[in-house]
C-alpha angles and dihedrals in degrees: 000000000000101000135297098303094048091046091051090050091051091049090049090054092045091057096037092053091051098245094135114089114177093205088069099085097195087068098053092107094059098092089053091056087079089066090050088052093053099264108103088158090067091050088055092049094049094044091050091049094047093050091049095046104033106038128061142148098241134072110310091024091149119057099220144002113323090222100194094324103307095129091052093042090055090052094047094048093044093049090049089055104249138072135194098236093178117021090201089072133057093237128110112191117227131240131161111289119234090225136060090234135019118191124183114192113224133193116284095032094288123129143196114231137195117181131177131217116196128207090204136005110275095026110155108165122089111237098175140356127214128189117201089345096306128104112274113206101192135086092216139066119218126227087242089057089056097044093046090055098245121184118225129186120197113202108210132205134183096240131058116250094226 
């Protein structure tokens, strides 16, 4: 698509012109394409907006057909802070979790953990990621990371890095 900058520009236009409709489940990965194009801050912004605008607790709380749980699955994954953009790979692309801590219990008493540390109240952009205490250079988590019971910490800030 012409590189990261061109891809980001095309995604910006796609959203600005109103082409994204969250009720169309085959497009659920689109907000996470920003992360793949080097702009995880824009993924965070779009995911936050989609959750605010497309999910509610009253009638019409889902903007589309639930289709065997895909609308809810998108919400659960996104609020946990990672999403399987392409199920043919082992990668889950990262966004800012909606919670301070996410814990997935695994067989044998082990667990996978994501925790957040904020520089200020209301921080929503990821500044740095650590895995097991060491610097983690990727914007994705692998399925193996989850199944091994890895521990991730997302350090949040109130301003995007880009």
